[in-house]
N, C-alpha and C positions, 0 to 999 in steps of 0.2 A: 365151086358150088354156086349155083345161081340162087338168087333170093327166093324165087318160087319154090325151089326144092326145099329150102329151109322152112318156108311157110307151110308147105305140105307136111313136112316131118313134124313140125310143132303141132299142127292141127290133126295129127295122126292120119294123114292121107286125104282128108276132105277139107277143102278150102272153105270154111264156114264162118258166118258172121257171129255165130253163137259161142265162139270160144272165149275163154277168159284170159288167154295168153296175150301178152303185150310184147311188141317188138319196138325197139328204139333204134332209129336210124341216125347215125352221126352225119353231120353235114361235111362236105368236102373242105379241106384245109382248116378245119377246126379241131380242137382237141377232143379227147374221148368223152369229156363231160358235156359237150354241146350236141344235143340230139333232139329229134322230134319223135313223139311217142304215138303208136298206132295199135289198134286191136289187130291181131294176126289176120283176121278176115276182112279188113277194111278195103274198100274199093280204092281208097287213096293210094294204096300201095301198088296198084295195077301198073302205072308207068314204070315202076322200078323192078317188076317181076323178073325180067330176063337179065338183070345186071348181076355181075359176078360179085360175090361177097369177098371182101379183102380181109376182114377180121371179125371174129365173133367172141362175145363174152357173156357169161351167165351173170346177171345182176341180182336176181332174186328167184324165188321158186317159179313164178310165172312170167318172168321178164328176161328177155334176151336183147342184148345190144349188138348192133352190127355196124361196120363201116363198109361202104361200097367203094369200088374203084372210082376215083374222081372223074376220069374222062367219061365214064358212063353216066354218072350222076349229073354232071353239068350239061349233058346233052338232052335232058328231059325238057320237052316243050312246056313252057310256063315256069320253069325253074329259073329264078334270078338270084344268084348269090348276093348276099347283103354284107356290107362291111362290118356289121355289128349285130348283136342280138339283144333281146330284152334282158335287162339286168347289167349289161356292159356299161362302162363309163365312156362318155364322149366329152370333148373339150371344145369350148367356144371362146374365141378371142373377143373381148368386149372393149369398146372404146367409150371412155367417159370424157366429158368436156367441162364439167363443173367440179371443183373450182378451177382446175387446170386440165388440159388435155393429157390423158394417159391411157395406156392399154393394160389389160390383165387377162388371165385365163380363168374362165369359170368351168367347173367340172359338173357334169350332169349325169344322172343315171337314165339309161334308155328305158322308156315306158312302152314303146311299140315300134315295130318296123314294117315297112312295106317294100315293094320292089323298087321304089324311087325315093323314099323319104324315111326319116327317122323322127320319132316323137320323143321329146324330152322337155322338161319344164312346162308340161301341158300344152306344148305347141309342136306342130309338124314343121320340119325343115327338109328341104331337098338335100340329097347326098352331095350335091355339088355346091352347096352354100359356102361362100368364100371364107367364112369365119369358123367353119366346123371341121374338127379333126378327130380322128379315131384312136390316136395314141398321144400320150402326154409328150413324147419326144417330138412328134410332128408339130404339135401346138407350140411348144417352147421354141423350136427353130423358127416358126412363122412369126411368133411374137418378137423374137430378137430382130428378125429382118424388118418387121414393121417399125420397131423402135428406131432402128438405124435409118430407115427410109424417111422417117419423120423427124430426125434430128434429136432423138432422146438418148 
């Protein structure tokens, strides 16, 4: 089934902006709880209309959650997958020099994301910032390497 078919079925045949029904679209490679929410008649759904629905779930009386096939979803012009979402934790390696030089990991909650950067601790950092990691395991491995490289 294509998303447009589902939207028309939810809206009882007419694709209208006046509907109270909500559709939640799960992002590719994310779990079922990571989604964006839209009114069924939203123009923002237009780029996804011809995509095949992979999975459907009824969440509430007026709310349906769907997952689209990843290869379709990632091909949308303007869609940039992000390595994290608002509310996730990111990990930053911090270097201190007083009273002695040492490194540690600071954990931050993501406040906002864009196509190229993440906001945490009230500051924006590029995804390629050398001290930023998206999993605790990556941060710990990088911290250990940094300590070895610096003779700690």
